[in-house]
N, C-alpha and C positions, 0 to 999 in steps of 0.2 A: 350644324341645325338643319334640319329638314322641313323649309318654310310651308309646305304642304300640309306635312303632318305633326308639325312640331315636335319632334323627336330629336335626339341628340345621336348624332351616329359617329362612332370612333373607329379608328383604323386599328383593327386587332390583327393584322398580319404579322405572324411569329418572326422574330428574329433568326437570323442564320446561327446556329450554335458554333460558338468558338472552341475551335479543336486546340487543344494545348498541346504542347511538345514537350517530349522529357529528355533530359541529357544526364550525364553524369559531372559533376565537380569534383575536381581533385583539389586538396588543401595540404601543401609541403609543410611536412613538421619535424623537427629533430625528434629522435628516437627516447631520448630520455625524456621530452616535453611529453610526447605520447605516450609514456610509462604514467606520469604525471596525471595525465588526463582521464587514463582508466582508473586511478585511484580516486579521483576528484570529481568525477562523473560531467566534466566541464570540458570543451574544447574552448580557446580562446580566454586571454587574460592570464594570470598565472597566481599560483599560489605562492610563489618561492622568488624572492628579489633578485636570487642569484640563478634563474632557469636558464637552460641553455641559449644561446642566441641562435636565430633562424629568422627565416624569412617574417614569422609571425611576430618577431620581437618589436616592429615598427608600428603593428596592427592594432596595439591596445586590445580592447576586449573583443575586437571583431577578428575577422578572418581574412586573408587573401585567399582566392582559388581561382583555378584555370579550367576551361572548360575542356573535356576530352583529353587532352596532354598536357603536361608543364615543363616550359622551358628548364633548359639547362642552369641557367642562371639562377633561377628561382631555389632551386635545390644546393645550389652553392652558397647562399648567401649565410652570413654568418661563422659561427665556429665549425670545428672539424667535426665528424662523426656521421653515421649513417643517419638517412633521413627515409619517412615512411610517406606516401601519399594515402589522405584520407579522402574515401569516394562517399560523396553524398548525391542525393537528386535533386537535380536543378528541372524546373518546372515553367513554363512559360509559353506565350503565343509563337515566338521565334526562337530558336537555338543560336547562342551566339556562335560566333566562329572558333573553331578548333585552337586551342591556345589562348585565347583571350582571357584577360583576367577581371574578375568581379569584386567586389566587396560583400562579404557578408555579417551581417550584424551577429553579436554574441556577447557572451559566451552562449556555444550551442550545447546541448546536451549529447553526451557521448553516445546516447542509445540513438541518436539520432542516423548514426553511420551507418554507410551499406557493409562496409569491408574497409580494411586496410591494406596496401600493396608496399611489398617491400622490393628493394634492387633486385636482390636474388636468394636462393637459399642460404647461403651462408650469413646474408644480413640478418634474414629470420631466425635462422639459428642462433647467433648472436644477440639478439634481442630476447630470446625465451631463454638462453642461458643465464642473460643476465639479471631477469626480472621473474624468474619462475620461482626463487628463492625467498620472494618477497612477499609475505603474505597478505598485504593491502592492496597487491595490484593483481585485478582479476582478468589475466590472460584471455580468458573464453568469451568476455563480455563482446567483443568486435571478432568478423572471421577475417583470420590472416592470411593472405596470398603472396606471392611472388609474380607480380607483373610492374612493368617500369614504363609507364608512357611518356618518356622525357625526350622532349626535343632539342636536340643538340645545337640549331643553328640560329636561335634566337640572341639578340645581345639584351644586356641590363638597360631598361629604359633609363636615358638620364635625368627625369623628373623624379625617380623613383626616391621615395624618403631613406634618409641615411640614420636619423637618430630615432632611438626609442622613444614610445608614448611614456612619458613619466605621470601623468595622472591618472594613473590606471583604477579602477574601481577593483579592488582587489576582491577575490572570492572568499576571504574570512567567513563573512557572513553566510553564503551559500554552504560553506565546509561546515560550518558551527551547527546550523539549522539541519542541514544532510543528516548529519551523525545522530542529532534528536529524532529526525524522520526515521533512520535506520534501527534505532531502538524502538520505534513504534512498531513498525515491521516487524520486528522480532519479537514483539509481544503478541502481534496478531499469530503469526507462526506458532506460537506456544499455545494459545488457544483459551487462556485462563481467565483475561478480562476482557472478553469481546464487547461487552455492553458497554462497559466504560470508556474502551478506545475509541467505539463508534458514538459516544456524546462526545468525548473530548474533539474528534476531528469534524463533528459536526459544527463545532463552536471552539476552534482552536485558540482564538486571540490573534491581536496584530500587532504584537512586540513580544519579546523574550519573556518578561514579567507576566503578561496575561498567558502564554504558554505556559509556564509554571502554574500559574493559579487555575486553569481549567483543569489541566491535567490531574491535578491535584483533588479538585473537587470533584470531578468524574470518577476518580477513585474511592474517596471518601468525603460525600456532600456534607458530612457532620463537623468537618474541620472548622476549627475556630478561626479567628481574625489572625490573634498569635501566630498560629501554626501556619496560616497563610503566607504571613509578613516573613517568617524565617524560610519558608521554602523557596518564595520569590526572591529574597536577598541572596541567598544561596546561588540558585540560579543565575542571577544578575553576575553574582560575583565570578563565577565559572565564565561566563561569558566575556568578561573584562578583563582575566585573565588568560584566556584562549590565545593558543600560539605561543604564549612566554615559556621559557624552559624552565623547569624545575616546579615543584609544588611545595612549600614550605605550609605546613598544617598551622602554624600560629600566625603565617602572616596572612593566611587564608581568614582564618576565624577572625582576625582583626578588621578584616574589610566586610566579611559578613556583619561584626557587630558594627562595624561605621554607618552601614545601611539600615540596622536595626535601631539607631539613636531615636530616642522618643517613643520607644513603642512600649515602653511600661515594665514595670517588674517581673513582669513573666517571662519576657524577652531576655531581659538583662540576667536572669537565674539561669535558665538556658545558655547562655553563653560563659556564664561562670563555671557550669557544669559541664560542658565541653572541654573548658580550659584544663581543669583538672582531670578528665579522662587523657586528654593529651599528654599531659605531665605525669602520668600512672600516680595519680594521688586517690584515685576512685577506680573501682572496676567500670568496664563499660557495661551502662545502663540497657534495660531490655530495647531491642530492636524489633520486636513483633507488631503484628497488627494493632490497630487500635485508632482512638478517636485523633491521636496526636504524630499519625504517619507522617507529615510533612517536615517535623522537625527530627524525628528518628532517620527519615531518611536524609536530612541532612547531616546528621553526625555520621551515618554510614558513608557519604561522601569524603567528610573530612577524614575518617580513619582508610577509606580505600577509594581513589578515583581513578583507577584504570578498570577497564574492561575485563581484564585479566583476574581483575578481583572480587568479580559476582560470585563466582562458584564460593570462595574461601567464606564470603559475607554469609553465605545461605547455609554451609555447611559448619562453620564452626562459631559465628556469632548468631545463629538461629534467626536471620531476618524473616520478615512475615512476608508474603507474597507480595502484599499492597505496597509495601516498603519497596521491597525488590522490583517492583516494577516500576517506580518512581526512580530509583537509583540506575535501571537499565537505561533510561532515556537522557538522563543526566550526563552517565559517565560516556556513553556513545557520543553524546553531543561534545563533552569536554575533548575526547578524544580527535573529534573531527572526522567526517566521511572519508578522507583520505588517508587516514591512518587504520580504521577500523579493517578487519579482517574481510577478506573479498569474499567468503561465503554469505556474508550478508549482503551483499551488493551483487548478486550474480546469481541467474541468468539475466539477461538484458530486461525481459519485463520486471523483474525484482528490483532492477537499477532505477528503471524509469517509475516505478512508482514511490521510490524514496524520493526522486527528485522531486516528482509530483509534489508529495506531501510536502518536503522542505520548502518549496516556492510557497505553496498556500501557508504555510504555517508563519511566513515572513509578513504576508499581506490580511490572513485573517481569514481567508476565503474557506468554505466547507469542503471536506471531502467526503464522497459519498465511499463508503464501504459495505460491500454486499457478501453475504456468507453462504454459500450453497451446498448440500448435501449432494454429491454427486453419485452415491451409492451407500449400501449399508451391508456391511457383510454377515455374515450367519453369525458370528458371536456378537453383534449389534454395533461391532466397529464402525465409525464413521468415515468416510473419505470426503473432504471437502476440499470447494475450490473458493479462494478469496479473490474477491473483485475489488479495484481500488480505483476510482475515477472512470468505471466502466471496464477495465483491462483485468483480465487473468494474470494475477502474481503469483498464487501461491498455492500449491497443494499440502494439504496436510491428513493426517490420520488422527481421529479422536476417539477415545476410548468411550465406550458405553457409559451415558451419563446415568445417575442412579434411578432418575425417575423412567428411564426406558428400560432399564433392567424389573424395576417395579411393574412398568406397563405390560411387559412381556409375560411376569408371572400372573397379573391379573387376567390377561387374555387365556392363559391355560387354566387358572382357577375356573375359570365362564365356562370350561368345557370346548374353546374354540382353538385353531390351530393357528401357529405362528408361521408364516411362509414369508421366501424371498421372491420377488418379482425380479427375472433375470433383465428383462426388458429395461426397467427403469431403475432398478438399484434399489428399490425402496422395499421396507417389510409390510407385511400386510397380515390381515385377520380372514382366516377360513371359516366362515361359521358352520358349512356342512360338508361335504363331499369336496373330492378334488376338480369337478366340474361344474360346483355351486359359484356362488355370489364370492368376490374377492374385495375385500375392503380394504383400501390402502391406506396406509399411516404416514401424515406428513407433518412436516413441523410447520406450524404457524407462524405467519411474520412478525407476530406481537413475542413471539416465546423467547424466553430468556432464562439462563439456568437457574436465578432465582425465582423465577415465575414461570416455569415450562407451560406449553400448552400444545397440544398434539390436534390435528383435524384428522377425523375419519372421513376418508371419501371413498364415495360408492359410484363408479360411471354407472352409468343408466343408457345412453343410447349416442351416439353419434349424428350430429346435424346434417342433414344433406341441402336445408335452406334456412332461412330466418324463420324463425316460431313466429306463427300468427298470434293475434290476439287472443283468441281463444285457446291456442295453447299455452299462451303464457297464464292464463287464468288459470288452468287445470293444473299447471305447476305452481303456482302459489295457493291454489287450496290444498292441493298434495302437503305442500310444506309446511301450512298452517295447522292441517289436521292432524299432523303427525309430528309437530314442534321439531321440524328440521329445514335446514336449508336448502334449498335447490337453486342450482346456478349453471350459468353456460361461461364456459373456459376454452381456449386454445390448446391443441393438442397438434403439434407439428403444423400440415398445413389445412387440418380440419378444426371442427369445433364438436363439444361434447357436452352433454347434460350431465350434472351429477349429485347427487346429495351428500351433503356435507352435516358434521356436527362436530363443534368445536369441544375439545376436553381439556380442561384444567386438570393439570396432575398433583397438584399439591393435594388435594383430599380425594384423590380416585379411589373408589373400591368396586367391587365385582358388580352389584348391583347398578350402579351408575353405569358402567362399561355396558351391562347387559341391555341395559334400557336405549342408550343410543344404538347397539348393534341393531338390536329389534328393529326400532324406528326407520333406521336406513334402509332394512331391509322390508318392510311396510310401503315405503316410498318406491322402492324401486319396482316391487310387485305390483301396485297399482298405477304406475306409469310405463308398464311394460319393459322392463328392463331385461336386458339379456348379457350375458358373459363377454366381456370385452377382452379384446386381445392386449398383448403386451404392448405397451408405447410408453413414449417420453412425454412428459407435459410440458410445454413450451413456458421457460421462466418470463 
């Protein structure tokens, strides 16, 4: 405190910035265990009680790693067989001594690996030959190299533990929810139920029963309590039997029935009907979509619980799209992430998304999904990028939705041209000649297939400075006068002023389109708009 002036004086001198060092951490592991890690998505712990014995056997769910190089004794621990050194990035203020051992908490996502080093070309070739035929091992997930930073001089520490850790937190929970998540990502790749999947991932539930309930309600909000109970009981029964060999339909139905005790005559009637279907006393009832998709999906799982049966359910039993979506998530969960086809968990960004969603399904944390159209083809085919938790994980092509075909027809009926902007990949409206205004047609963030909304956006001017109060008043007055929105948005490193009209397409007619186009042109003329060059809007 300054006594003369009564002011508080603070020492605000900045601290010196801490410089972090980076180094390579190497985790020696048996090649068989590495293959299992590729399939299951995690390094550390094990899905199998009889996993190959190596250095990590005594590490439990964690991992022993070495800085820069690995002593020979570490790759000699355990049973015979090739070893691979998994490369990770280590960070800190001071790099450890080369060859020093450290402990890593696990299990660790396989997507955290930078690469995997084999002893020589023969060892790598043997690994590829052994596991290339396994459809559930994504060999392309991690870069495979031949490098062997092994030091042969160090001796095994006398205090290093010998006995395997017996209280492992087995990864079966990760594997079940990872399979469930892979089914969810597969549904996003299909692009049929984007809105429902996004709603579900926004509130997935904190356990398997709530996961089941919430995805059912996302796909069919009208589901009755009995339908919800049947579907929940089915998923809980799948989880309880996960990892067991064999699948007896009668035993499985009996377990579901036990979980439905005291749920009333409607549930009892469903169980009796399923038993008659299993015993071939009656034909398989309709599995089409309706208000009872939960019980229909449950029956479909009883009839076919393997991912390979999804196509048969759709082609032979005419399963409805919503029923099939429920069954997809369930059968992939029951198969487990480690056993499903590698195409559902590679490349690395897709696997990372699956693991992210799987972990959040366990805790009930929401997952943000963003679907962005990167460009539109001349035939209105959409090329989209799907982001999960902020990371791009999928690219897909979507056939032109019916409302876009209708919009194109309305534009042409009104005497305008439909053009493709090469820079942004978006379609737009050309009201006049080729040198005139170009109105961009963009998806509204609130648009979904059952309630399509497009924004008609006309760039007016690029801003070189923040607008003054007077210029803002002019913008607002022009917007009010012409019943049109005027806004400022970022485009690359600059900002631009645009006029915009939102266009619900459920009742679109030519007069309505004409009204919005004419108003946009009036606003542009009043505010001194000029033709803009091609550019890409910052999302």
